[in-house]
Backbone as a printed PyTorch tensor [residue, N CA C, xyz], in Angstrom:
tensor([[[107.4600,  94.8650, 103.4940],
         [107.1860,  95.2640, 102.1130],
         [106.0630,  96.0420, 101.6830]],

        [[105.9980,  96.9270, 100.7940],
         [104.8430,  97.9070, 100.4690],
         [104.2930,  97.1770,  99.2950]],

        [[103.2300,  97.3960,  98.8840],
         [102.5310,  96.6910,  97.7900],
         [102.7700,  97.5350,  96.5660]],

        [[102.6760,  96.8630,  95.2610],
         [102.9620,  97.5350,  94.0350],
         [101.6370,  98.0670,  93.5320]],

        [[100.6450,  97.7550,  94.2220],
         [ 99.1170,  97.8550,  93.4040],
         [ 98.7070,  99.5120,  93.7170]],

        [[ 98.6660,  99.7350,  92.4500],
         [ 97.4720, 101.4610,  92.5280],
         [ 96.2300, 101.1450,  92.9580]],

        [[ 95.4410,  99.9970,  92.1720],
         [ 94.3110,  99.1890,  92.7580],
         [ 94.4610,  97.7280,  93.0620]],

        [[ 94.2590,  97.3890,  94.1680],
         [ 94.4780,  96.0890,  94.5180],
         [ 93.3980,  95.0900,  93.8110]],

        [[ 94.1070,  94.2120,  92.9140],
         [ 93.0730,  93.5260,  92.2310],
         [ 92.0420,  92.4470,  93.1080]],

        [[ 90.5000,  92.6290,  92.6790],
         [ 89.3240,  92.1480,  93.1850],
         [ 89.2260,  90.7680,  92.6450]],

        [[ 89.3340,  89.4810,  93.4650],
         [ 89.4060,  88.2680,  92.8710],
         [ 87.8020,  88.0230,  92.1700]],

        [[ 87.2280,  88.2990,  92.8720],
         [ 85.7140,  88.1040,  92.8880],
         [ 85.2510,  88.9760,  91.3720]],

        [[ 85.8350,  90.2280,  91.2120],
         [ 85.2830,  90.8810,  89.8990],
         [ 86.3830,  90.4340,  88.5680]],

        [[ 87.5160,  89.7970,  88.9010],
         [ 88.3180,  89.3040,  87.9060],
         [ 87.6950,  87.8210,  87.3340]],

        [[ 87.1290,  87.1050,  88.4850],
         [ 86.5980,  85.6530,  87.9760],
         [ 85.2490,  86.1520,  87.5440]],

        [[ 84.6670,  87.1800,  87.6450],
         [ 83.2160,  87.3010,  87.5130],
         [ 82.8220,  87.9640,  85.8060]],

        [[ 82.1670,  89.1130,  86.0510],
         [ 81.8880,  89.7430,  84.6710],
         [ 82.8720,  90.3410,  83.8540]],

        [[ 84.0480,  90.5000,  84.2010],
         [ 85.2480,  91.3180,  83.5430],
         [ 85.5480,  89.8540,  82.4800]],

        [[ 85.2880,  88.8190,  83.0180],
         [ 86.0910,  87.9470,  81.6300],
         [ 84.8580,  87.2280,  81.1330]],

        [[ 83.3900,  87.2560,  81.2360],
         [ 82.5520,  86.6490,  80.4260],
         [ 82.4860,  86.8610,  78.8910]],

        [[ 82.6650,  85.7480,  78.2520],
         [ 82.7690,  85.8210,  77.0690],
         [ 84.3500,  86.0580,  76.5600]],

        [[ 85.0370,  85.6420,  77.1730],
         [ 86.6250,  85.8410,  76.6160],
         [ 87.2120,  84.4260,  76.7900]],

        [[ 88.3860,  84.2690,  76.0010],
         [ 89.0950,  83.2720,  76.2100],
         [ 89.7850,  82.9280,  77.6850]],

        [[ 89.4330,  83.7180,  78.7560],
         [ 89.8470,  83.4130,  80.0640],
         [ 89.0000,  82.6470,  80.5230]],

        [[ 87.4610,  82.8990,  80.3380],
         [ 86.5370,  82.0190,  80.7150],
         [ 86.1770,  80.9170,  79.9330]],

        [[ 86.5650,  80.9530,  78.7780],
         [ 86.6250,  79.6530,  77.5550],
         [ 87.5040,  78.6390,  78.1720]],

        [[ 88.5520,  78.6650,  78.4470],
         [ 89.8070,  77.8200,  79.1640],
         [ 89.8340,  77.3930,  80.2930]],

        [[ 89.0830,  78.2840,  81.2340],
         [ 88.8870,  78.1580,  82.7960],
         [ 89.9620,  78.6020,  83.6150]],

        [[ 90.4880,  80.0630,  83.0640],
         [ 91.4350,  80.2290,  83.8140],
         [ 90.6600,  81.0410,  85.0420]],

        [[ 91.2930,  80.9930,  86.2010],
         [ 90.7070,  81.5810,  87.7120],
         [ 91.6320,  82.5010,  88.2920]],

        [[ 91.7090,  83.5970,  88.5480],
         [ 92.6090,  84.3780,  89.3610],
         [ 92.2390,  83.6360,  90.8630]],

        [[ 93.2730,  83.3000,  91.5810],
         [ 93.1780,  82.4590,  93.1200],
         [ 93.6340,  83.2500,  94.0000]],

        [[ 94.7690,  84.2300,  93.9620],
         [ 95.7700,  84.8930,  94.9290],
         [ 96.2120,  86.3790,  94.3590]],

        [[ 95.9630,  87.2340,  95.5130],
         [ 96.8630,  88.3580,  95.3740],
         [ 97.6820,  88.5220,  96.7480]],

        [[ 99.1060,  89.0560,  96.2260],
         [ 99.9940,  89.0730,  97.4820],
         [100.2900,  90.3430,  96.8580]],

        [[101.0840,  91.1410,  97.7000],
         [101.6840,  92.6470,  97.8360],
         [102.4570,  92.8800,  96.6710]],

        [[103.1840,  91.5810,  95.8390],
         [103.9730,  91.8860,  94.5240],
         [103.5080,  90.6730,  93.7680]],

        [[102.3800,  90.2630,  93.6430],
         [102.4070,  88.9750,  92.7610],
         [101.0070,  88.8390,  92.5920]],

        [[100.4520,  88.0750,  91.4950],
         [ 99.1840,  87.5620,  91.4450],
         [ 99.0850,  86.0690,  90.5830]],

        [[ 98.3470,  85.2870,  91.1830],
         [ 98.1600,  84.2220,  90.9810],
         [ 97.1900,  83.2230,  90.4860]],

        [[ 97.0240,  82.4630,  89.3080],
         [ 96.0010,  82.0770,  88.7360],
         [ 96.0060,  80.7040,  88.3060]],

        [[ 94.8830,  79.8900,  88.1500],
         [ 95.0320,  78.4980,  87.7250],
         [ 94.3640,  78.4100,  86.1540]],

        [[ 94.5730,  77.3880,  85.6240],
         [ 94.0210,  76.8130,  84.3610],
         [ 94.1810,  75.4500,  84.3000]],

        [[ 93.2960,  74.7040,  84.1190],
         [ 92.7450,  73.3100,  84.0140],
         [ 93.5820,  72.5730,  82.7410]],

        [[ 94.2040,  71.8670,  83.1820],
         [ 94.9730,  70.4880,  82.3670],
         [ 93.7420,  69.7600,  81.7070]],

        [[ 93.0250,  69.9950,  80.5950],
         [ 91.8610,  69.2800,  80.3220],
         [ 91.8300,  69.3840,  78.9960]],

        [[ 90.7750,  68.8780,  78.3070],
         [ 90.3050,  68.9790,  76.7860],
         [ 90.3640,  70.3560,  76.3610]],

        [[ 89.9440,  71.5820,  77.0280],
         [ 90.0950,  72.7020,  76.7480],
         [ 91.3020,  73.5780,  76.1360]],

        [[ 92.3090,  72.6770,  77.0730],
         [ 93.8070,  73.2600,  77.0130],
         [ 94.6230,  72.1200,  76.2900]],

        [[ 94.1720,  71.2890,  76.0770],
         [ 95.0360,  70.1320,  75.0860],
         [ 95.1410,  70.4760,  73.8360]],

        [[ 96.7360,  70.0410,  73.4140],
         [ 96.9590,  69.6260,  72.2070],
         [ 96.9150,  67.9650,  72.0410]],

        [[ 96.7500,  67.9730,  70.4750],
         [ 96.7530,  66.3520,  70.3150],
         [ 97.2120,  65.1070,  70.9840]],

        [[ 98.5040,  65.6230,  71.5820],
         [ 99.1200,  64.6460,  72.5490],
         [ 98.4110,  64.3020,  74.1660]],

        [[ 97.6700,  65.3090,  74.2170],
         [ 97.0060,  65.3460,  75.5030],
         [ 97.6220,  65.5950,  76.6750]],

        [[ 98.5230,  66.7950,  76.3850],
         [ 99.2540,  67.6480,  77.2380],
         [ 98.9070,  69.3000,  77.0970]],

        [[ 98.9050,  70.0370,  78.1570],
         [ 98.6220,  71.2330,  77.8550],
         [ 99.5250,  71.8950,  76.6070]],

        [[ 98.7270,  72.5510,  75.5010],
         [ 99.4250,  73.2020,  74.5230],
         [100.1760,  74.3830,  74.9460]],

        [[101.2460,  74.5510,  74.3410],
         [102.1440,  75.8310,  74.8350],
         [101.4230,  77.0850,  74.5310]],

        [[100.3240,  77.1180,  73.4850],
         [ 99.6700,  78.2330,  73.4360],
         [ 98.7560,  78.6040,  74.5950]],

        [[ 98.0030,  77.6370,  75.2670],
         [ 97.2250,  77.7640,  76.2930],
         [ 98.3790,  78.2410,  77.6860]],

        [[ 99.4280,  77.8390,  77.7580],
         [100.5470,  78.1530,  78.7940],
         [100.6890,  79.9350,  78.4390]],

        [[101.0050,  80.1250,  77.1570],
         [101.0300,  81.7300,  77.1380],
         [ 99.8290,  82.2390,  77.1920]],

        [[ 98.7010,  81.8720,  77.0480],
         [ 97.5750,  82.6910,  77.3720],
         [ 97.1770,  82.8480,  78.8740]],

        [[ 97.7480,  82.0070,  79.7080],
         [ 97.4940,  81.8040,  81.0420],
         [ 98.6670,  82.9660,  81.6880]],

        [[ 99.8510,  83.2280,  80.7710],
         [101.0860,  84.0400,  81.4450],
         [100.7710,  85.2860,  80.7820]],

        [[100.2630,  85.4800,  79.6700],
         [ 99.7560,  86.8150,  79.4700],
         [ 98.4100,  87.0810,  79.9420]],

        [[ 97.5890,  86.7670,  80.7100],
         [ 96.5170,  87.0340,  81.0840],
         [ 97.2330,  87.4530,  82.4810]],

        [[ 97.6550,  86.9250,  83.1870],
         [ 98.3590,  87.2980,  84.4560],
         [ 99.1070,  88.5820,  84.6080]],

        [[100.1060,  88.5840,  83.7760],
         [100.7660,  89.6100,  83.5230],
         [ 99.8430,  90.7990,  83.0120]],

        [[ 99.4550,  90.7750,  82.1290],
         [ 98.4730,  91.9030,  81.7590],
         [ 97.2500,  92.4910,  82.8420]],

        [[ 96.6100,  91.4280,  83.8520],
         [ 96.0110,  91.8260,  84.6340],
         [ 96.7180,  92.6320,  85.5810]],

        [[ 97.8360,  91.9000,  86.0090],
         [ 98.8070,  92.4080,  86.9800],
         [ 99.3320,  93.8650,  86.8180]],

        [[ 99.6480,  93.9120,  85.4100],
         [ 99.8970,  95.4330,  85.0190],
         [ 99.1400,  96.4990,  84.9970]],

        [[ 97.7140,  96.0770,  84.7850],
         [ 96.8870,  96.9010,  84.6230],
         [ 96.3710,  97.6910,  86.0140]],

        [[ 96.6260,  96.6590,  87.3090],
         [ 96.5730,  96.9770,  88.5440],
         [ 97.6930,  97.7090,  89.2430]],

        [[ 98.4660,  97.9500,  88.5130],
         [100.0080,  98.8600,  88.8140],
         [ 99.6880, 100.1080,  88.5930]],

        [[ 98.8650, 100.3100,  87.3540],
         [ 99.2740, 101.9000,  87.0330],
         [ 97.5430, 102.5760,  87.1130]],

        [[ 97.4800, 103.6820,  87.0900],
         [ 96.2810, 104.2520,  86.9100],
         [ 95.7930, 104.5780,  85.7470]],

        [[ 94.4170, 103.5770,  85.7420],
         [ 93.8550, 103.2980,  84.1680],
         [ 92.8400, 104.6290,  83.8280]],

        [[ 92.9040, 105.7590,  84.9590],
         [ 92.3080, 106.9210,  84.2670],
         [ 93.1640, 107.7600,  83.4990]],

        [[ 94.4070, 107.2850,  83.4560],
         [ 95.3400, 108.0940,  82.4490],
         [ 96.4530, 107.2290,  81.7570]],

        [[ 96.5060, 106.2570,  82.2390],
         [ 97.0460, 105.2950,  81.2660],
         [ 96.3230, 103.9100,  81.1730]],

        [[ 96.9360, 103.1610,  79.9320],
         [ 96.5820, 101.8760,  79.7670],
         [ 97.8390, 100.8230,  79.4060]],

        [[ 97.7090,  99.5550,  79.6390],
         [ 99.0250,  98.8630,  79.1770],
         [ 98.4430,  97.9060,  78.3680]],

        [[ 99.3380,  97.3730,  77.4020],
         [ 99.4390,  96.7660,  76.2630],
         [100.0200,  95.8240,  76.2030]],

        [[100.0990,  94.6770,  75.9100],
         [101.2960,  93.3740,  75.5670],
         [101.6660,  93.7120,  74.3480]],

        [[103.1640,  93.7800,  74.7190],
         [103.9720,  94.1930,  73.5790],
         [105.0820,  92.9360,  73.0390]],

        [[105.4770,  92.1310,  74.1300],
         [106.2150,  91.0670,  73.7260],
         [106.2250,  90.0010,  74.9550]],

        [[105.7530,  88.8550,  74.3870],
         [105.4030,  87.5830,  74.9320],
         [106.6080,  86.4860,  74.7080]],

        [[107.3280,  85.7100,  75.6190],
         [107.8850,  84.6270,  75.2000],
         [107.8700,  83.7910,  76.2640]],

        [[107.8140,  82.2340,  75.8990],
         [107.4000,  81.4700,  76.8970],
         [108.7830,  80.1010,  76.7050]],

        [[109.2140,  79.4920,  77.8640],
         [109.8960,  78.3110,  77.5140],
         [109.2320,  77.2660,  78.3190]],

        [[108.9090,  76.2080,  77.5500],
         [108.0370,  75.1160,  77.9480],
         [109.2730,  74.0270,  78.4140]],

        [[108.8530,  73.6310,  79.6440],
         [110.1550,  72.8410,  80.2560],
         [109.3860,  71.4350,  80.5680]],

        [[108.5250,  71.2150,  80.9550],
         [107.8720,  69.9600,  81.0490],
         [106.3740,  69.8460,  80.4260]],

        [[105.8510,  68.7540,  80.0130],
         [104.2350,  68.8510,  80.1340],
         [103.4510,  68.4230,  81.1460]],

        [[102.4170,  69.1710,  80.9280],
         [101.3310,  68.6850,  82.0830],
         [100.0880,  67.8100,  81.3950]],

        [[ 99.8610,  66.9720,  82.2070],
         [ 98.5460,  66.0510,  81.6010],
         [ 97.2120,  66.0210,  82.3470]],

        [[ 97.2420,  66.2860,  83.2970],
         [ 96.2520,  66.4180,  84.2760],
         [ 96.1280,  67.6800,  85.5950]],

        [[ 95.3160,  67.8390,  86.1650],
         [ 95.2220,  68.7420,  87.2690],
         [ 95.0510,  70.2570,  86.6400]],

        [[ 96.0230,  70.8930,  87.6650],
         [ 96.1390,  72.3770,  87.4540],
         [ 97.5600,  72.9360,  87.2400]],

        [[ 97.2720,  73.9550,  86.0060],
         [ 98.4320,  74.5670,  85.7170],
         [ 98.4660,  75.7410,  86.8400]],

        [[ 99.3500,  76.0490,  87.5970],
         [ 99.2450,  77.4680,  88.4980],
         [100.3460,  78.1590,  88.2000]],

        [[ 99.8530,  79.5990,  87.8870],
         [100.6580,  80.4060,  87.4180],
         [101.2840,  81.4660,  88.3550]],

        [[102.2260,  82.2830,  88.5010],
         [102.1780,  83.5530,  89.6700],
         [103.2960,  84.3910,  88.5430]],

        [[102.3310,  85.7420,  88.7180],
         [103.1900,  86.9450,  88.2630],
         [103.7250,  87.8460,  89.0220]],

        [[104.9870,  88.0500,  88.6680],
         [105.8620,  89.0260,  89.5650],
         [106.3920,  90.2810,  88.5470]],

        [[106.3530,  91.2630,  89.0050],
         [107.1850,  92.2360,  88.1040],
         [108.7790,  92.0560,  88.1530]],

        [[109.5920,  92.1310,  87.1520],
         [110.7170,  92.5580,  87.1460],
         [111.2750,  94.0370,  86.8790]],

        [[110.2810,  94.8490,  86.3460],
         [110.6600,  96.1340,  86.2700],
         [109.1090,  96.8960,  86.1200]],

        [[109.0910,  97.8690,  86.7580],
         [107.7580,  98.6200,  86.5460],
         [108.2380, 100.0560,  86.1740]],

        [[108.1310, 100.3560,  84.8970],
         [108.5380, 101.6660,  84.8040],
         [107.4030, 102.7610,  84.2650]],

        [[107.6120, 103.9580,  83.8890],
         [106.6070, 104.7570,  83.4790],
         [105.9430, 104.3900,  81.9490]],

        [[106.8150, 103.8250,  81.3890],
         [106.6460, 103.2850,  79.7680],
         [106.5380, 102.3210,  79.4490]],

        [[106.9100, 101.3750,  80.5180],
         [107.0160,  99.6450,  80.2290],
         [107.0090,  98.8110,  81.3860]],

        [[106.4920,  97.5510,  81.3950],
         [106.7420,  97.0390,  82.6100],
         [107.4020,  95.3690,  81.9740]],

        [[107.9990,  94.9490,  82.8240],
         [108.3210,  93.5720,  82.5100],
         [108.2800,  92.5290,  83.5170]],

        [[107.3890,  91.5360,  83.3870],
         [106.7880,  90.5070,  84.1460],
         [107.0620,  89.2360,  84.1870]],

        [[107.5360,  88.4950,  84.9390],
         [107.8430,  87.0580,  84.9510],
         [106.6640,  86.3450,  85.3460]],

        [[106.4520,  85.3020,  84.8740],
         [105.1920,  84.6040,  85.0640],
         [105.8990,  82.9910,  85.3320]],

        [[105.8680,  82.2410,  86.1460],
         [106.1620,  80.7340,  86.6250],
         [104.9990,  80.2470,  86.4810]],

        [[104.9540,  78.9810,  85.6900],
         [103.8630,  78.0360,  85.7450],
         [104.3460,  76.8740,  86.2400]],

        [[103.2540,  76.2820,  87.1020],
         [104.0920,  75.0760,  87.8600],
         [102.7810,  74.1230,  87.8020]],

        [[103.0150,  73.0450,  87.9480],
         [102.2460,  71.6850,  87.8430],
         [101.5920,  71.3220,  89.2150]],

        [[100.3740,  70.2300,  89.2600],
         [100.2100,  69.9660,  90.9660],
         [101.0780,  69.7000,  91.7460]],

        [[102.4770,  69.1980,  91.3290],
         [103.4010,  68.5800,  92.2220],
         [104.3490,  69.7440,  92.5240]],

        [[103.7850,  71.1090,  92.0620],
         [104.8160,  72.4520,  92.3680],
         [106.0990,  72.4230,  91.2170]],

        [[106.3220,  71.2710,  90.5710],
         [107.3370,  71.4340,  89.2470],
         [106.9410,  72.4010,  88.3920]],

        [[108.1090,  73.3680,  88.2230],
         [108.1420,  74.1350,  87.2310],
         [107.8810,  73.6560,  85.6160]],

        [[106.8810,  74.0490,  85.1460],
         [106.6840,  73.4510,  83.7620],
         [106.8390,  74.5850,  82.5820]],

        [[106.8730,  75.8130,  82.8810],
         [106.7580,  77.0050,  81.8270],
         [107.5680,  78.3520,  82.4230]],

        [[108.2920,  78.8840,  81.7040],
         [108.7810,  80.1330,  82.1670],
         [108.3910,  81.4310,  81.2560]],

        [[107.8750,  82.2880,  81.5530],
         [107.2700,  83.3160,  80.6750],
         [107.3920,  84.7930,  81.1770]],

        [[108.1040,  85.0900,  79.8260],
         [108.2010,  86.8320,  80.3750],
         [107.3320,  87.9860,  79.4420]],

        [[106.8200,  88.7720,  80.1000],
         [105.7520,  89.4310,  79.3340],
         [106.2180,  91.0790,  79.4550]],

        [[106.5090,  91.7790,  78.2100],
         [106.8730,  93.2390,  78.3240],
         [105.3920,  93.8620,  78.0100]],

        [[104.9250,  94.8180,  78.8370],
         [103.8960,  95.6980,  78.5930],
         [104.0230,  97.0080,  78.1570]],

        [[103.5710,  97.4930,  77.1280],
         [103.8140,  99.1450,  76.8370],
         [102.8190,  99.6000,  77.7060]],

        [[103.0690, 101.1180,  78.5000],
         [102.5570, 101.5730,  79.1290],
         [102.2770, 103.1050,  78.4500]],

        [[100.6910, 103.0770,  78.0380],
         [100.7000, 104.3410,  76.8820],
         [ 99.5940, 105.1100,  77.6100]],

        [[ 99.4750, 106.4600,  77.1030],
         [ 98.3820, 107.3490,  77.6870],
         [ 96.8040, 106.7470,  77.4430]],

        [[ 95.9570, 106.8450,  78.1610],
         [ 94.5700, 106.4150,  77.9930],
         [ 93.6750, 107.3010,  77.2090]]])
Protein backbone atom coordinates (compact mmCIF):
# COMPACT_ATOMS: atom_id res chain seq x y z
CA UNK A 1 0.00 0.00 0.00
CA UNK A 2 1.24 3.47 -0.78
CA UNK A 3 1.15 6.26 1.75
CA UNK A 4 -1.55 8.96 1.74
CA UNK A 5 0.78 11.61 3.19
CA UNK A 6 1.97 14.62 1.20
CA UNK A 7 4.11 15.40 4.27
CA UNK A 8 4.49 12.52 6.73
CA UNK A 9 3.33 13.64 10.21
CA UNK A 10 6.18 14.23 12.69
CA UNK A 11 5.07 13.02 16.14
CA UNK A 12 7.71 15.04 17.99
CA UNK A 13 6.70 18.29 16.30
CA UNK A 14 2.97 17.61 16.74
CA UNK A 15 3.42 16.85 20.43
CA UNK A 16 5.72 19.82 21.00
CA UNK A 17 5.64 23.43 19.93
CA UNK A 18 2.73 23.08 17.53
CA UNK A 19 0.20 22.49 20.32
CA UNK A 20 1.58 24.75 23.04
CA UNK A 21 -1.17 26.91 24.50
CA UNK A 22 -3.98 25.05 22.72
CA UNK A 23 -6.88 22.86 23.85
CA UNK A 24 -4.83 19.86 22.66
CA UNK A 25 -2.17 20.61 25.28
CA UNK A 26 -4.74 21.54 27.93
CA UNK A 27 -6.62 18.23 27.82
CA UNK A 28 -3.53 16.08 27.25
CA UNK A 29 -3.96 14.80 23.69
CA UNK A 30 -0.81 13.09 22.38
CA UNK A 31 -0.17 11.89 18.83
CA UNK A 32 1.26 8.39 19.17
CA UNK A 33 1.48 6.60 15.81
CA UNK A 34 1.58 7.27 12.09
CA UNK A 35 0.78 4.56 9.56
CA UNK A 36 0.60 4.67 5.78
CA UNK A 37 -3.08 5.61 5.90
CA UNK A 38 -3.88 6.47 9.51
CA UNK A 39 -2.99 8.64 12.50
CA UNK A 40 -3.39 7.62 16.17
CA UNK A 41 -3.63 9.78 19.30
CA UNK A 42 -4.56 9.33 22.95
CA UNK A 43 -6.43 11.45 25.45
CA UNK A 44 -6.58 10.82 29.20
CA UNK A 45 -9.84 9.98 30.89
CA UNK A 46 -9.38 12.24 33.92
CA UNK A 47 -10.58 15.48 35.51
CA UNK A 48 -9.52 17.48 32.41
CA UNK A 49 -11.88 15.52 30.15
CA UNK A 50 -14.66 14.40 32.53
CA UNK A 51 -18.23 15.61 32.75
CA UNK A 52 -19.96 15.67 36.18
CA UNK A 53 -20.67 11.91 36.17
CA UNK A 54 -16.90 11.22 36.10
CA UNK A 55 -16.86 9.85 32.55
CA UNK A 56 -15.31 11.42 29.46
CA UNK A 57 -17.39 14.33 28.20
CA UNK A 58 -18.81 13.90 24.70
CA UNK A 59 -17.28 17.23 23.75
CA UNK A 60 -13.84 15.96 24.74
CA UNK A 61 -14.38 12.98 22.42
CA UNK A 62 -15.24 15.42 19.63
CA UNK A 63 -12.10 17.47 20.34
CA UNK A 64 -9.97 14.32 20.05
CA UNK A 65 -11.75 13.24 16.85
CA UNK A 66 -11.59 16.64 15.17
CA UNK A 67 -7.96 17.09 16.17
CA UNK A 68 -6.99 13.74 14.67
CA UNK A 69 -8.88 14.27 11.43
CA UNK A 70 -7.74 17.86 10.99
CA UNK A 71 -4.09 17.09 11.65
CA UNK A 72 -4.23 14.10 9.31
CA UNK A 73 -5.98 16.16 6.64
CA UNK A 74 -3.36 18.90 6.85
CA UNK A 75 -0.65 16.33 6.13
CA UNK A 76 -2.40 14.97 3.04
CA UNK A 77 -2.44 18.31 1.21
CA UNK A 78 0.24 20.77 0.08
CA UNK A 79 -0.01 23.52 2.71
CA UNK A 80 1.86 25.91 0.41
CA UNK A 81 -1.17 26.02 -1.89
CA UNK A 82 -4.11 24.78 0.21
CA UNK A 83 -5.46 24.60 3.72
CA UNK A 84 -8.10 22.44 5.32
CA UNK A 85 -10.84 23.63 7.64
CA UNK A 86 -13.33 21.61 9.61
CA UNK A 87 -16.73 21.92 7.98
CA UNK A 88 -18.80 19.34 9.86
CA UNK A 89 -18.18 16.90 12.68
CA UNK A 90 -20.54 14.31 14.09
CA UNK A 91 -20.02 11.79 16.85
CA UNK A 92 -21.97 8.83 18.15
CA UNK A 93 -21.06 8.03 21.76
CA UNK A 94 -21.38 4.29 22.33
CA UNK A 95 -20.06 3.62 25.83
CA UNK A 96 -18.61 5.69 28.69
CA UNK A 97 -14.95 5.83 29.64
CA UNK A 98 -14.13 6.51 33.31
CA UNK A 99 -10.37 5.83 33.51
CA UNK A 100 -7.25 5.19 31.49
CA UNK A 101 -6.80 6.50 27.97
CA UNK A 102 -9.10 7.06 25.06
CA UNK A 103 -7.28 6.08 21.86
CA UNK A 104 -8.41 7.43 18.52
CA UNK A 105 -7.51 6.35 15.03
CA UNK A 106 -8.31 8.50 12.01
CA UNK A 107 -8.58 7.01 8.52
CA UNK A 108 -9.74 8.68 5.33
CA UNK A 109 -13.02 7.67 3.73
CA UNK A 110 -12.63 10.16 0.84
CA UNK A 111 -9.71 12.38 -0.13
CA UNK A 112 -10.92 14.77 -2.82
CA UNK A 113 -9.55 18.01 -4.23
CA UNK A 114 -12.15 20.13 -2.39
CA UNK A 115 -13.16 18.00 0.55
CA UNK A 116 -12.05 15.14 2.76
CA UNK A 117 -14.16 12.76 4.80
CA UNK A 118 -12.42 11.14 7.78
CA UNK A 119 -13.68 8.39 10.08
CA UNK A 120 -12.32 8.50 13.61
CA UNK A 121 -12.84 5.53 15.92
CA UNK A 122 -12.27 6.01 19.65
CA UNK A 123 -11.54 3.05 21.93
CA UNK A 124 -10.99 2.50 25.65
CA UNK A 125 -8.03 0.64 27.20
CA UNK A 126 -9.81 -2.69 26.64
CA UNK A 127 -10.09 -1.98 22.91
CA UNK A 128 -13.87 -1.45 23.12
CA UNK A 129 -15.31 1.07 20.65
CA UNK A 130 -16.54 4.06 22.66
CA UNK A 131 -17.26 6.66 19.99
CA UNK A 132 -17.55 6.74 16.21
CA UNK A 133 -16.99 10.13 14.60
CA UNK A 134 -17.05 11.54 11.09
CA UNK A 135 -15.24 14.73 10.08
CA UNK A 136 -15.69 16.62 6.83
CA UNK A 137 -12.87 18.99 5.91
CA UNK A 138 -13.14 21.72 3.29
CA UNK A 139 -9.98 22.03 1.19
CA UNK A 140 -9.54 25.67 0.12
CA UNK A 141 -6.80 27.77 -1.47
CA UNK A 142 -4.15 29.04 0.97
